[in-house]
C-alpha positions as a Python dict, from the first residue, in 0.01 Angstrom:
ca = {
    (1, 'N'): (0, 0, 0),
    (2, 'G'): (299, 223, -36),
    (3, 'A'): (399, 207, 332),
    (4, 'I'): (582, -130, 319),
    (5, 'P'): (430, -221, 656),
    (6, 'A'): (541, -505, 884),
    (7, 'G'): (394, -830, 752),
    (8, 'D'): (410, -707, 394),
    (9, 'T'): (614, -845, 103),
    (10, 'A'): (780, -596, -125),
    (11, 'R'): (937, -641, -468),
    (12, 'I'): (1258, -454, -558),
    (13, 'F'): (1375, -401, -918),
    (14, 'F'): (1704, -251, -1044),
    (15, 'D'): (1818, -78, -1359),
    (16, 'I'): (2176, -201, -1420),
    (17, 'K'): (2432, -20, -1641),
    (18, 'N'): (2778, -148, -1721),
    (19, 'F'): (3049, 120, -1737),
    (20, 'L'): (3343, -119, -1768),
    (21, 'A'): (3446, -411, -1992),
    (22, 'P'): (3186, -647, -2132),
    (23, 'A'): (3043, -875, -1865),
    (24, 'S'): (2946, -1237, -1912),
    (25, 'G'): (2750, -1461, -1676),
    (26, 'L'): (2660, -1156, -1460),
    (27, 'V'): (2479, -1250, -1138),
    (28, 'L'): (2320, -1016, -885),
    (29, 'N'): (2275, -1116, -525),
    (30, 'L'): (2075, -915, -269),
    (31, 'S'): (2135, -955, 104),
    (32, 'T'): (2090, -774, 440),
    (33, 'T'): (2209, -827, 796),
    (34, 'N'): (1893, -667, 936),
    (35, 'T'): (1706, -932, 1134),
    (36, 'H'): (1371, -766, 1071),
    (37, 'V'): (1382, -830, 700),
    (38, 'Q'): (1403, -1160, 511),
    (39, 'V'): (1521, -1173, 153),
    (40, 'I'): (1305, -1430, -14),
    (41, 'D'): (1441, -1411, -374),
    (42, 'S'): (1806, -1319, -345),
    (43, 'E'): (1962, -1395, -682),
    (44, 'V'): (1906, -1309, -1050),
    (45, 'N'): (2123, -1418, -1343),
    (46, 'I'): (2142, -1143, -1599),
    (47, 'G'): (2382, -1302, -1843),
    (48, 'A'): (2581, -1079, -2077),
    (49, 'L'): (2604, -700, -2046),
    (50, 'A'): (2803, -501, -2292),
    (51, 'T'): (2998, -187, -2212),
    (52, 'L'): (2754, 110, -2151),
    (53, 'E'): (2459, -128, -2199),
    (54, 'T'): (2164, -91, -1966),
    (55, 'K'): (1908, -353, -1863),
    (56, 'A'): (1596, -222, -1691),
    (57, 'S'): (1366, -372, -1419),
    (58, 'I'): (1595, -654, -1319),
    (59, 'G'): (1414, -862, -1060),
    (60, 'P'): (1194, -903, -869),
    (61, 'F'): (1396, -949, -553),
    (62, 'R'): (1124, -1024, -296),
    (63, 'I'): (1170, -909, 64),
    (64, 'F'): (947, -986, 366),
    (65, 'I'): (912, -731, 642),
    (66, 'K'): (883, -921, 966),
    (67, 'P'): (635, -819, 1233),
    (68, 'G'): (912, -692, 1468),
    (69, 'A'): (1009, -410, 1233),
    (70, 'A'): (993, -64, 1397),
    (71, 'D'): (818, 232, 1237),
    (72, 'N'): (1031, 395, 976),
    (73, 'E'): (1311, 144, 1021),
    (74, 'V'): (1600, 205, 789),
    (75, 'V'): (1725, -125, 643),
    (76, 'E'): (2069, -149, 475),
    (77, 'F'): (2092, -383, 177),
    (78, 'K'): (2394, -514, -13),
    (79, 'L'): (2378, -575, -384),
    (80, 'S'): (2666, -791, -501),
    (81, 'Y'): (2790, -842, -857),
    (82, 'T'): (2978, -1144, -993),
    (83, 'S'): (3072, -1195, -1359),
    (84, 'N'): (3334, -1332, -1599),
    (85, 'A'): (3361, -1668, -1427),
    (86, 'G'): (3404, -1510, -1089),
    (87, 'N'): (3702, -1292, -1200),
    (88, 'Y'): (3500, -972, -1145),
    (89, 'K'): (3330, -903, -810),
    (90, 'D'): (3190, -581, -660),
    (91, 'F'): (2899, -459, -450),
    (92, 'E'): (2689, -154, -363),
    (93, 'L'): (2511, -61, -40),
    (94, 'F'): (2177, 116, -28),
    (95, 'N'): (1909, 191, 229),
    (96, 'L'): (1530, 131, 215),
    (97, 'T'): (1294, 262, 485),
    (98, 'V'): (1026, 6, 572),
    (99, 'S'): (721, 6, 794),
    (100, 'L'): (648, 369, 706),
    (101, 'D'): (397, 559, 925),
    (102, 'Y'): (349, 810, 653),
    (103, 'L'): (263, 851, 281),
    (104, 'N'): (370, 1125, 49),
    (105, 'V'): (102, 1311, -147),
    (106, 'E'): (242, 1401, -487),
    (107, 'V'): (-39, 1424, -745),
    (108, 'N'): (-69, 1791, -822),
    (109, 'K'): (124, 2121, -791),
    (110, 'V'): (174, 2091, -418),
    (111, 'S'): (335, 1797, -237),
    (112, 'S'): (300, 1693, 127),
    (113, 'T'): (278, 1398, 360),
    (114, 'I'): (-4, 1236, 558),
    (115, 'T'): (104, 1059, 878),
    (116, 'S'): (-26, 800, 1119),
    (117, 'N'): (-21, 1043, 1416),
    (118, 'G'): (-201, 1349, 1275),
    (119, 'R'): (102, 1557, 1174),
    (120, 'I'): (112, 1706, 827),
    (121, 'G'): (435, 1717, 628),
    (122, 'Y'): (653, 1508, 862),
    (123, 'S'): (561, 1221, 1093),
    (124, 'S'): (852, 1300, 1330),
    (125, 'P'): (983, 1625, 1489),
    (126, 'D'): (1264, 1829, 1332),
    (127, 'A'): (1137, 1779, 974),
    (128, 'V'): (1202, 1403, 962),
    (129, 'N'): (1012, 1131, 779),
    (130, 'G'): (816, 1314, 512),
    (131, 'I'): (851, 1591, 255),
    (132, 'G'): (696, 1885, 438),
    (133, 'F'): (493, 2107, 204),
    (134, 'V'): (637, 2177, -138),
    (135, 'Y'): (508, 2423, -401),
    (136, 'K'): (681, 2441, -741),
    (137, 'G'): (991, 2276, -609),
    (138, 'Q'): (1018, 2495, -303),
    (139, 'S'): (1006, 2337, 46),
    (140, 'M'): (807, 2570, 272),
    (141, 'L'): (706, 2384, 592),
    (142, 'F'): (916, 2288, 891),
    (143, 'E'): (639, 2161, 1121),
    (144, 'G'): (265, 2098, 1091),
    (145, 'S'): (112, 1943, 1407),
    (146, 'L'): (-231, 1893, 1567),
    (147, 'M'): (-355, 2041, 1892),
    (148, 'I'): (-693, 1957, 2058),
    (149, 'G'): (-766, 2103, 2399),
    (150, 'I'): (-1025, 2192, 2662),
    (151, 'S'): (-810, 2389, 2909),
    (152, 'G'): (-461, 2512, 2984),
    (153, 'T'): (-376, 2178, 3141),
    (154, 'Q'): (-551, 1947, 2895),
    (155, 'V'): (-427, 1986, 2538),
    (156, 'S'): (-363, 1665, 2342),
    (157, 'N'): (-102, 1737, 2080),
    (158, 'N'): (217, 1648, 1904),
    (159, 'T'): (357, 2005, 1886),
    (160, 'R'): (691, 2123, 2009),
    (161, 'N'): (699, 2189, 2386),
    (162, 'D'): (908, 2383, 2635),
    (163, 'N'): (1150, 2101, 2702),
    (164, 'G'): (1334, 2103, 2369),
    (165, 'S'): (1118, 1823, 2227),
    (166, 'S'): (755, 1758, 2134),
    (167, 'D'): (444, 1637, 2319),
    (168, 'E'): (397, 1299, 2157),
    (169, 'N'): (43, 1241, 2289),
    (170, 'F'): (-100, 1070, 1980),
    (171, 'V'): (-66, 689, 1940),
    (172, 'K'): (-121, 520, 1606),
    (173, 'R'): (-421, 290, 1599),
    (174, 'Q'): (-444, 235, 1219),
    (175, 'R'): (-147, 291, 1000),
    (176, 'V'): (-192, 534, 715),
    (177, 'S'): (-313, 363, 397),
    (178, 'P'): (-452, 468, 62),
    (179, 'V'): (-827, 464, -1),
    (180, 'V'): (-916, 239, -289),
    (181, 'N'): (-1142, 374, -568),
    (182, 'S'): (-1145, 726, -436),
    (183, 'T'): (-1285, 1006, -655),
    (184, 'A'): (-973, 1205, -565),
    (185, 'A'): (-633, 1166, -730),
    (186, 'F'): (-507, 1084, -383),
    (187, 'E'): (-689, 982, -68),
    (188, 'A'): (-550, 817, 242),
    (189, 'H'): (-649, 789, 607),
    (190, 'S'): (-511, 697, 947),
    (191, 'E'): (-649, 662, 1298),
    (192, 'F'): (-497, 748, 1638),
    (193, 'D'): (-588, 837, 1995),
    (194, 'D'): (-445, 1048, 2271),
    (195, 'S'): (-355, 763, 2508),
    (196, 'N'): (10, 877, 2547),
    (197, 'S'): (-104, 1198, 2722),
    (198, 'S'): (-58, 1223, 3099),
    (199, 'S'): (-397, 1397, 3105),
    (200, 'P'): (-584, 1256, 2799),
    (201, 'L'): (-910, 1385, 2666),
    (202, 'N'): (-993, 1024, 2575),
    (203, 'I'): (-1049, 1101, 2209),
    (204, 'Y'): (-1018, 885, 1898),
    (205, 'V'): (-925, 1065, 1576),
    (206, 'R'): (-973, 956, 1219),
    (207, 'H'): (-754, 1158, 982),
    (208, 'R'): (-778, 1170, 606),
    (209, 'Q'): (-612, 1373, 329),
    (210, 'L'): (-728, 1431, -24),
    (211, 'A'): (-569, 1587, -328),
    (212, 'F'): (-696, 1653, -680),
    (213, 'S'): (-495, 1682, -998),
    (214, 'A'): (-712, 1902, -1223),
    (215, 'S'): (-748, 2283, -1212),
    (216, 'P'): (-874, 2473, -1011),
    (217, 'D'): (-805, 2209, -739),
    (218, 'D'): (-442, 2137, -815),
    (219, 'K'): (-278, 2373, -570),
    (220, 'Y'): (-410, 2244, -235),
    (221, 'I'): (-457, 1938, -27),
    (222, 'I'): (-744, 1878, 219),
    (223, 'A'): (-675, 1747, 572),
    (224, 'E'): (-975, 1639, 777),
    (225, 'Y'): (-988, 1522, 1137),
    (226, 'E'): (-1294, 1348, 1282),
    (227, 'I'): (-1261, 1379, 1661),
    (228, 'R'): (-1469, 1122, 1856),
    (229, 'N'): (-1535, 1153, 2231),
    (230, 'K'): (-1479, 812, 2384),
    (231, 'N'): (-1596, 927, 2732),
    (232, 'S'): (-1931, 835, 2891),
    (233, 'T'): (-1995, 1203, 2939),
    (234, 'A'): (-1984, 1501, 2708),
    (235, 'L'): (-1662, 1690, 2624),
    (236, 'N'): (-1747, 2059, 2641),
    (237, 'G'): (-1543, 2358, 2520),
    (238, 'V'): (-1318, 2166, 2275),
    (239, 'Y'): (-1088, 2363, 2053),
    (240, 'A'): (-884, 2214, 1764),
    (241, 'G'): (-620, 2355, 1534),
    (242, 'L'): (-298, 2317, 1341),
    (243, 'F'): (32, 2468, 1446),
    (244, 'T'): (240, 2541, 1137),
    (245, 'D'): (597, 2669, 1119),
    (246, 'W'): (666, 2813, 772),
    (247, 'D'): (996, 2905, 597),
    (248, 'I'): (913, 3085, 274),
    (249, 'D'): (1208, 3328, 255),
    (250, 'E'): (1542, 3150, 286),
    (251, 'S'): (1665, 3417, 533),
    (252, 'G'): (1361, 3386, 762),
    (253, 'R'): (1221, 3719, 640),
    (254, 'D'): (855, 3624, 641),
    (255, 'I'): (518, 3780, 700),
    (256, 'T'): (196, 3613, 813),
    (257, 'R'): (-152, 3762, 781),
    (258, 'Y'): (-512, 3658, 828),
    (259, 'D'): (-775, 3666, 553),
    (260, 'G'): (-1108, 3686, 739),
    (261, 'V'): (-1321, 3635, 423),
    (262, 'N'): (-1155, 3300, 350),
    (263, 'R'): (-1088, 3210, 723),
    (264, 'M'): (-725, 3157, 617),
    (265, 'G'): (-382, 3221, 770),
    (266, 'Y'): (-109, 3274, 512),
    (267, 'V'): (259, 3340, 487),
    (268, 'Y'): (486, 3508, 224),
    (269, 'G'): (842, 3631, 212),
    (270, 'K'): (973, 3988, 224),
    (271, 'T'): (1162, 3933, -100),
    (272, 'A'): (988, 4050, -412),
    (273, 'G'): (823, 3772, -611),
    (274, 'S'): (793, 3548, -304),
    (275, 'K'): (563, 3243, -321),
    (276, 'Y'): (273, 3214, -86),
    (277, 'A'): (145, 2937, 140),
    (278, 'G'): (-175, 2926, 345),
    (279, 'V'): (-390, 2718, 575),
    (280, 'K'): (-769, 2762, 524),
    (281, 'L'): (-1029, 2651, 777),
    (282, 'L'): (-1296, 2456, 586),
    (283, 'N'): (-1548, 2434, 873),
    (284, 'S'): (-1798, 2711, 935),
    (285, 'I'): (-1993, 2577, 1237),
    (286, 'A'): (-1752, 2705, 1499),
    (287, 'A'): (-1571, 3033, 1542),
    (288, 'P'): (-1227, 3052, 1376),
    (289, 'A'): (-901, 3108, 1565),
    (290, 'Y'): (-584, 3255, 1421),
    (291, 'Y'): (-277, 3326, 1640),
    (292, 'P'): (42, 3452, 1472),
    (293, 'L'): (370, 3357, 1648),
    (294, 'S'): (744, 3435, 1637),
    (295, 'Y'): (1012, 3375, 1902),
    (296, 'E'): (1165, 3706, 1775),
    (297, 'V'): (876, 3912, 1922),
    (298, 'V'): (888, 4030, 2284),
    (299, 'G'): (598, 3880, 2488),
    (300, 'D'): (524, 3611, 2224),
    (301, 'P'): (438, 3263, 2367),
    (302, 'L'): (747, 3121, 2183),
    (303, 'E'): (983, 3399, 2295),
    (304, 'T'): (1162, 3214, 2572),
    (305, 'G'): (1387, 2976, 2388),
    (306, 'G'): (1106, 2888, 2145),
    (307, 'G'): (930, 2688, 2426),
    (308, 'F'): (559, 2621, 2401),
    (309, 'T'): (373, 2521, 2720),
    (310, 'L'): (26, 2356, 2738),
    (311, 'A'): (-123, 2676, 2868),
    (312, 'E'): (25, 2872, 2575),
    (313, 'K'): (-103, 2613, 2335),
    (314, 'F'): (-456, 2642, 2468),
    (315, 'Q'): (-420, 3021, 2460),
    (316, 'T'): (-344, 3013, 2089),
    (317, 'L'): (-640, 2782, 2021),
    (318, 'S'): (-897, 2968, 2225),
    (319, 'S'): (-816, 3339, 2167),
    (320, 'G'): (-1017, 3381, 1852),
    (321, 'I'): (-857, 3609, 1589),
    (322, 'K'): (-557, 3738, 1784),
    (323, 'S'): (-452, 3994, 1531),
    (324, 'T'): (-440, 4064, 1158),
    (325, 'G'): (-84, 3935, 1122),
    (326, 'L'): (279, 3966, 1209),
    (327, 'G'): (609, 4059, 1042),
    (328, 'S'): (502, 4343, 806),
    (329, 'S'): (635, 4627, 1026),
    (330, 'P'): (1004, 4534, 1068),
    (331, 'A'): (1231, 4574, 766),
    (332, 'N'): (1335, 4208, 767),
    (333, 'G'): (1013, 4041, 870),
    (334, 'Y'): (1024, 3753, 1120),
    (335, 'D'): (1060, 3375, 1135),
    (336, 'V'): (684, 3328, 1160),
    (337, 'M'): (445, 3050, 1261),
    (338, 'F'): (76, 3047, 1340),
    (339, 'V'): (-208, 2841, 1485),
    (340, 'L'): (-523, 2819, 1278),
    (341, 'G'): (-823, 2636, 1435),
    (342, 'C'): (-1175, 2669, 1560),
    (343, 'G'): (-1408, 2612, 1857),
    (344, 'P'): (-1548, 2570, 2106),
    (345, 'Y'): (-1729, 2239, 2030),
    (346, 'D'): (-1940, 2038, 2265),
    (347, 'I'): (-1904, 1673, 2176),
    (348, 'P'): (-2156, 1437, 2336),
    (349, 'A'): (-2057, 1098, 2468),
    (350, 'N'): (-1948, 878, 2172),
    (351, 'G'): (-2023, 1166, 1940),
    (352, 'S'): (-1786, 1328, 1705),
    (353, 'V'): (-1709, 1649, 1516),
    (354, 'K'): (-1514, 1708, 1193),
    (355, 'V'): (-1250, 1977, 1162),
    (356, 'A'): (-1094, 2031, 820),
    (357, 'F'): (-824, 2247, 658),
    (358, 'A'): (-685, 2314, 312),
    (359, 'L'): (-313, 2364, 283),
    (360, 'I'): (-244, 2580, -21),
    (361, 'G'): (42, 2695, -236),
    (362, 'G'): (27, 3000, -468),
    (363, 'D'): (224, 3256, -668),
    (364, 'N'): (56, 3552, -495),
    (365, 'L'): (-231, 3632, -263),
    (366, 'Q'): (-494, 3632, -539),
    (367, 'D'): (-375, 3288, -653),
    (368, 'L'): (-399, 3163, -294),
    (369, 'Q'): (-752, 3304, -252),
    (370, 'T'): (-868, 3147, -577),
    (371, 'S'): (-753, 2804, -456),
    (372, 'A'): (-907, 2874, -113),
    (373, 'A'): (-1249, 2924, -274),
    (374, 'A'): (-1202, 2612, -487),
    (375, 'A'): (-1105, 2406, -179),
    (376, 'E'): (-1414, 2516, 10),
    (377, 'S'): (-1639, 2435, -282),
    (378, 'K'): (-1475, 2094, -333),
    (379, 'Y'): (-1494, 2003, 38),
    (380, 'N'): (-1860, 2103, 61),
    (381, 'S'): (-1937, 1888, -241),
    (382, 'L'): (-1764, 1582, -87),
    (383, 'S'): (-1988, 1537, 221),
    (384, 'D'): (-2206, 1705, 475),
    (385, 'T'): (-1932, 1861, 687),
    (386, 'T'): (-2165, 1917, 984),
    (387, 'A'): (-2259, 1553, 1019),
    (388, 'T'): (-2125, 1322, 1288),
    (389, 'M'): (-2051, 955, 1253),
    (390, 'P'): (-2356, 754, 1371),
    (391, 'D'): (-2303, 506, 1651),
    (392, 'K'): (-2623, 311, 1587),
    (393, 'V'): (-2904, 274, 1340),
    (394, 'V'): (-3267, 317, 1454),
    (395, 'L'): (-3585, 285, 1249),
    (396, 'K'): (-3860, 520, 1368),
    (397, 'Q'): (-4209, 611, 1255),
    (398, 'N'): (-4210, 931, 1047),
}
């Protein structure tokens, strides 16, 4: 399914080119010392290969990923060559990451990553395991993480914290996998809960992302979170949002602003001709929240060493529209981030709400706004965004 999960069998093919003297009786052998992977088909006899000749799709070399493989485990393989009656021998080493807890989304003009823990862009902190958010070849996103909270002491999240790491509250329950026969060019989903929190909300989240290849829907991806309350009582005053750390200008000279008409936070660089990136709220049943951030601003929640406490996270989720933006006043802009979300929601016992966003790339603000309108129209056409997942079916008299 693209993730090479534990228990799966993958097939590896090689394109082989001979740069040296003509080879006869060329044999390829694949091996690994990693105990979590078994090479089932290890050898292929190619035969003759002339100087500068290429043979494509040599294989398959089948490998089995054992159940003990860790998420995103890097496996080193050795590909050995023997030819000319054993007089020529050589080898190459290469790595393959298996048991992925993420899938890359690369079907239109923006590229990103859906993960098994709710993050967007990268499944791990420090921009690891994923491709971030890329528009026209430019990488723009350093972190995209999920925050769901009801108070300054109860925020389930996987966002950076004040200890130099991240709050890894979300635990994978269903590994990310593609949706078969989707109407979108790409659709995948994953499921997770907040059981790794010291003060969990006891929620279960179903996450899906969609991307479309045709204009005007080719410059955004949709990220939807269905948040289910697993408690026997209601969860009241729930806020949900995305924390995103953007790097548009290479020198960290960025500006973030809020577009109230489109309920969208966006970022662009101080340099003329800068590209734009935005996060648009696709839900309209709860009040939007936008909180611009930068550790370079005195009094900012991130000011002290870039730390981010639970209380500060809830503050950014629950303060509504904090301001119209950040970074336009100073000559050099700022290294900007922002939280975009919505709330409060009251979620009944075993009930759920959906919160959805569009992550957008554009050449300018008008381009971004055009895609924002297209994303809203597309999302509204996909489903009833105000509906909750039913927990039972009842037939009643009309």
